[in-house]
LUMLUM-698310 format. One record per residue (C-alpha): y negated, z negated, x. Coordinates in Angstrom, 2 decimals, padded with zeros to 5 digits. Each point is the difference from the previous one (the first is absolute). Layout:
BEGIN
+---------+---------+---------+
|      yy |      zz |      xx |
+---------+---------+---------+
|       Y |       Z |       X |
...
+---------+---------+---------+
***
This chain:
BEGIN
+---------+---------+---------+
|      yy |      zz |      xx |
+---------+---------+---------+
|  043.49 | -005.97 | -003.13 |
|  001.00 |  003.59 | -001.33 |
|  002.51 |  001.97 |  001.64 |
| -002.28 |  002.93 | -000.20 |
| -002.82 | -001.99 |  001.85 |
| -001.30 |  001.81 |  003.32 |
| -001.80 | -003.04 |  001.34 |
| -003.26 |  001.55 | -000.12 |
| -002.19 | -001.04 | -003.40 |
| -002.13 |  003.09 |  000.24 |
|  002.49 |  002.73 | -000.27 |
|  002.82 | -001.86 | -001.90 |
|  000.63 |  000.93 | -003.41 |
|  002.35 | -003.08 | -000.72 |
| -001.26 | -002.81 | -002.10 |
|  001.19 | -002.98 |  001.63 |
| -001.48 | -003.64 |  000.43 |
| -001.39 |  000.28 |  003.29 |
| -002.19 |  002.77 | -001.41 |
| -003.33 | -001.36 | -001.00 |
| -003.51 |  001.36 | -001.04 |
| -002.67 | -000.64 |  002.52 |
| -002.16 | -003.04 | -000.75 |
| -003.35 |  001.05 | -001.19 |
| -003.02 | -001.92 |  001.24 |
| -002.70 |  001.20 | -002.53 |
| -002.18 | -002.70 | -001.18 |
| -001.00 |  000.15 | -003.80 |
| -003.89 |  000.22 | -000.39 |
| -001.89 | -002.51 | -002.14 |
|  001.39 |  000.22 | -003.87 |
| -003.26 |  000.67 | -001.22 |
| -000.29 |  003.06 |  002.63 |
|  000.19 |  003.67 | -000.78 |
|  000.05 |  002.17 |  002.93 |
|  000.79 |  003.73 |  000.34 |
|  000.28 |  001.73 |  003.14 |
| -000.06 | -001.92 |  003.45 |
| -001.29 |  002.00 |  003.20 |
|  000.22 | -001.62 |  003.36 |
| -002.45 |  001.01 |  002.71 |
|  001.41 | -000.54 |  003.16 |
| -000.74 |  000.62 |  003.82 |
|  002.22 | -000.30 |  003.15 |
| -003.22 | -001.60 |  001.71 |
| -002.94 | -001.67 | -000.61 |
| -003.58 |  001.52 |  000.07 |
|  000.65 |  003.38 | -001.63 |
| -001.73 | -000.55 | -003.30 |
|  002.70 | -001.13 | -002.45 |
| -002.24 | -002.32 | -001.84 |
| -002.60 |  002.65 | -000.41 |
|  002.79 |  002.71 | -001.26 |
|  001.19 | -002.75 | -002.55 |
| -003.42 | -000.42 | -001.20 |
| -000.97 |  003.68 | -000.56 |
|  003.33 |  000.58 | -001.73 |
| -000.45 | -002.67 | -002.26 |
| -003.58 |  001.21 | -000.73 |
|  001.17 |  003.53 | -000.52 |
|  002.69 | -001.12 | -002.53 |
| -002.61 | -002.07 | -001.81 |
| -002.14 |  002.96 | -000.35 |
|  002.84 |  001.56 | -001.87 |
| -000.28 | -002.69 | -002.44 |
|  003.32 | -001.63 |  001.06 |
|  000.08 | -004.10 |  000.12 |
|  000.23 | -000.63 |  003.56 |
|  000.71 | -002.97 |  002.30 |
|  000.30 | -000.98 |  003.58 |
|  002.42 | -002.47 |  001.45 |
| -001.55 | -001.08 |  003.47 |
|  003.29 | -000.63 |  002.17 |
| -001.83 | -000.35 |  003.24 |
| -000.33 | -003.67 | -000.26 |
| -001.47 | -000.63 |  003.62 |
| -002.17 |  003.05 | -000.02 |
| -001.17 |  000.47 | -003.67 |
| -003.04 |  002.42 | -000.32 |
|  000.44 |  001.33 | -003.59 |
| -002.36 | -002.86 | -001.85 |
| -003.00 |  001.37 |  002.73 |
|  000.60 |  003.71 | -000.72 |
| -000.55 | -000.97 | -003.58 |
| -002.66 | -002.40 |  000.39 |
|  001.86 | -002.76 | -001.74 |
| -001.51 | -003.21 |  000.32 |
|  001.54 | -002.23 | -002.73 |
|  003.20 | -001.91 |  000.39 |
|  003.10 |  000.61 | -002.26 |
|  000.44 | -002.37 | -002.80 |
|  003.71 | -000.94 | -002.03 |
|  000.86 | -000.94 | -003.27 |
|  003.12 | -001.49 | -001.23 |
|  001.92 |  002.93 |  000.39 |
| -000.99 |  000.95 |  003.37 |
| -002.57 |  001.41 |  002.83 |
| -002.49 |  002.53 | -001.56 |
| -001.14 |  002.80 |  002.37 |
| -003.65 |  000.71 |  000.76 |
| -001.56 |  003.00 | -001.66 |
| -002.29 |  002.58 |  002.28 |
| -003.23 |  001.50 | -001.59 |
|  001.98 |  002.85 | -001.43 |
|  002.92 | -001.91 | -001.14 |
|  002.70 |  000.10 |  002.51 |
|  001.92 | -003.34 |  000.33 |
|  000.73 | -001.65 |  003.27 |
|  001.71 | -002.75 |  001.62 |
| -000.52 | -001.20 |  003.46 |
|  000.45 | -003.00 |  002.00 |
| -003.97 | -000.07 |  000.58 |
| -000.43 | -000.38 | -003.43 |
|  001.95 | -003.56 |  000.11 |
| -001.68 | -001.23 |  003.34 |
| -003.14 | -002.23 | -000.15 |
| -001.62 |  002.02 |  002.48 |
|  000.72 |  003.81 |  000.39 |
| -000.08 | -000.37 |  004.02 |
|  002.70 | -002.93 |  000.08 |
|  002.81 |  001.16 |  001.93 |
|  003.78 |  000.05 | -001.37 |
|  001.86 | -001.48 |  002.70 |
|  003.49 | -000.03 | -001.59 |
|  003.39 |  000.91 |  001.07 |
|  001.81 |  003.07 | -001.38 |
|  002.05 | -001.73 | -002.72 |
| -003.12 | -001.43 | -001.37 |
| -001.68 |  003.13 | -000.11 |
|  002.84 |  001.88 | -001.54 |
|  000.43 | -002.57 | -002.51 |
| -003.82 |  000.53 | -001.03 |
|  000.49 |  003.76 | -000.26 |
|  002.87 | -001.02 | -002.35 |
| -002.41 | -002.27 | -002.16 |
| -002.72 |  002.81 | -000.20 |
|  002.86 |  002.00 | -001.78 |
|  001.69 | -002.82 | -002.16 |
| -002.79 | -002.46 | -000.63 |
| -003.03 |  002.44 | -000.68 |
| -000.57 |  001.51 | -003.54 |
| -000.01 |  003.73 |  000.54 |
| -000.98 |  002.87 | -002.61 |
|  000.09 |  003.16 |  001.88 |
|  001.24 |  003.58 | -000.35 |
| -000.38 |  000.44 |  004.05 |
|  000.42 | -002.77 |  002.44 |
| -000.97 |  000.48 |  003.66 |
|  001.63 | -002.52 |  002.74 |
| -002.31 |  000.12 |  003.37 |
|  002.99 | -001.07 |  002.18 |
| -000.71 | -001.57 |  003.41 |
|  000.72 |  002.18 |  002.98 |
|  003.58 |  000.40 |  001.61 |
|  003.27 | -000.46 | -001.35 |
|  000.39 | -003.74 |  000.28 |
|  000.56 | -002.79 | -002.47 |
| -002.62 |  001.04 | -002.71 |
|  000.89 |  003.55 | -000.16 |
|  003.47 | -000.81 | -000.41 |
| -000.82 | -002.92 | -002.56 |
| -001.99 |  002.66 | -002.18 |
|  002.86 |  002.42 |  000.06 |
|  002.67 | -002.28 | -000.74 |
| -001.97 | -002.03 | -002.65 |
| -001.98 |  002.57 | -001.77 |
|  000.99 |  003.39 | -001.75 |
| -001.94 |  002.15 |  001.98 |
| -000.03 |  003.70 | -001.33 |
| -001.29 |  001.61 |  003.01 |
| -002.06 | -000.60 |  003.29 |
| -002.82 |  001.80 |  001.33 |
| -000.10 | -000.10 |  003.94 |
| -003.14 | -000.05 |  001.91 |
| -000.52 |  000.99 |  003.48 |
| -002.66 |  001.48 |  002.38 |
| -000.07 |  002.95 |  002.24 |
|  001.13 | -001.64 |  003.64 |
|  003.19 |  001.50 |  001.19 |
|  001.42 | -003.78 |  000.28 |
| -000.29 | -000.14 | -003.81 |
|  002.88 |  002.37 | -000.52 |
|  002.54 | -002.60 |  001.44 |
| -001.68 | -002.57 | -002.31 |
|  000.17 |  002.32 | -003.08 |
|  003.85 |  000.36 |  000.69 |
|  000.40 | -003.53 | -000.11 |
| -001.54 | -000.27 | -003.47 |
|  002.07 |  003.00 | -001.43 |
|  003.16 | -001.26 |  001.29 |
| -000.75 | -003.66 | -001.42 |
| -000.73 |  001.83 | -003.39 |
|  003.12 |  001.92 |  000.30 |
|  001.61 | -003.11 |  000.79 |
| -001.21 | -001.97 | -002.98 |
|  000.82 |  003.23 | -002.04 |
| -003.72 |  000.22 | -000.89 |
| -001.43 |  003.51 | -000.89 |
| -002.74 |  001.28 |  002.29 |
| -002.92 |  001.31 | -002.03 |
| -002.07 |  001.46 |  003.08 |
| -001.67 | -000.58 |  003.04 |
| -004.01 | -000.69 |  000.44 |
| -001.43 |  000.64 |  003.33 |
| -003.03 | -002.08 |  000.23 |
| -002.95 |  000.99 |  002.76 |
|  001.31 |  003.39 | -000.19 |
| -003.39 |  001.75 |  001.00 |
| -003.87 | -000.46 |  000.08 |
| -001.74 |  002.61 | -001.99 |
| -003.61 |  000.27 |  001.34 |
| -002.72 |  000.12 | -002.48 |
| -002.14 |  002.22 |  002.12 |
|  002.31 |  002.92 |  000.66 |
|  002.89 | -000.62 | -002.37 |
|  002.61 |  000.23 |  002.82 |
|  003.03 | -002.23 |  000.18 |
|  000.46 | -001.94 |  003.15 |
|  003.34 | -001.52 |  000.91 |
| -001.08 | -003.05 |  001.63 |
|  003.55 | -001.54 |  000.42 |
|  001.57 |  003.34 |  001.09 |
|  002.09 |  002.55 | -001.68 |
|  001.89 | -001.18 | -003.21 |
|  003.81 |  000.05 |  000.11 |
|  000.42 | -001.06 | -003.79 |
|  001.32 |  003.14 | -001.25 |
|  002.84 | -000.04 |  002.82 |
|  000.73 | -003.63 | -000.95 |
|  000.02 |  000.65 | -003.73 |
|  002.40 |  003.21 |  000.42 |
|  002.58 | -002.04 |  002.34 |
|  000.32 | -002.64 | -002.89 |
| -000.19 |  002.39 | -003.04 |
| -003.31 | -001.28 | -001.30 |
| -002.06 |  002.47 | -002.29 |
| -003.16 | -001.82 | -000.51 |
| -002.78 | -000.21 |  002.75 |
| -003.49 | -001.58 | -000.41 |
| -002.60 | -000.08 |  002.88 |
| -002.95 | -002.36 | -000.20 |
| -002.78 |  000.42 |  002.41 |
| -002.27 | -002.30 |  001.80 |
| -002.68 | -000.53 | -002.29 |
| -002.96 | -002.50 |  000.31 |
| -000.64 |  000.13 | -003.61 |
|  003.58 | -001.30 | -000.55 |
| -000.34 | -002.86 |  002.31 |
| -003.52 | -000.97 | -001.30 |
|  001.54 | -000.24 | -003.26 |
|  002.77 | -002.25 |  001.02 |
| -002.45 | -002.21 |  001.85 |
| -002.21 | -000.36 | -003.06 |
|  002.84 | -000.31 | -002.36 |
| -000.66 |  002.94 | -001.82 |
|  003.39 |  002.06 |  000.56 |
| -000.14 |  000.96 | -003.79 |
| -002.83 |  002.29 |  000.79 |
|  001.51 |  002.21 |  002.68 |
| -000.21 |  003.88 | -000.71 |
|  003.03 |  002.23 |  001.46 |
|  002.91 |  001.84 | -001.13 |
|  002.15 | -000.56 |  003.43 |
|  002.54 | -001.88 | -002.02 |
| -000.11 |  001.88 | -003.49 |
|  003.49 |  001.33 |  001.06 |
|  001.53 | -003.11 |  000.99 |
| -001.23 | -001.34 | -003.53 |
|  001.48 |  002.94 | -001.48 |
|  003.44 | -000.70 |  001.61 |
| -000.03 | -003.79 | -001.08 |
| -000.94 |  001.26 | -003.65 |
|  003.49 |  002.10 |  000.08 |
|  002.42 | -002.90 |  001.24 |
+---------+---------+---------+
***
């Protein structure tokens, strides 16, 4: 050990044997893959519309003529295939797994594309689920400029696996207007900061309902606090998704690619600017 050593490797300038570079857990993608930017879509709790936002962002980027894909990391609650109306199963060749392509050309890999029946439950423990997410990165042959990862809710095993194993370029946090959610957003933000992942912006889903008859916006879940939350964390980009029966019907029918709306245009622009 050097005489100059301060016994604090973060601030010490001495180049001694005790000072080692931190170990990287990043997994290499399939050797046939070509992957551009990777965007994680996260939420601190379930039921706020994370999969919907993932789908809409992917559709937006595809409409801008980018090659786009979705890695569905929500292994126990996969909903991406349903939103896009995917019925066929994923195939493989000698080089790896092949994602299933949607009607407009978005590549998708989800556990439901590998199960015999869509309604079969995935009753697996955390390490097995984490391993499956890694395989979606390492074994699938991706050819994409923008990949969106639909994360499971919370800050547990799978989000940690994604952040440690996959080189995520930024995340979009999905929330809802309830006061309780501010605490949940704080957790998601702090996890991103802990993992040194940039935050692209916040999407507030179910932000309001716009009446077709009078055109007035009604705050079904109360007044939004998204501006204060974003300002507290220095997040510039905010998008709001309304409660819209047409979007819900599109998801149920597997026709999310036909949605009409400009609610996420600013978030799409921010993703392009990465």
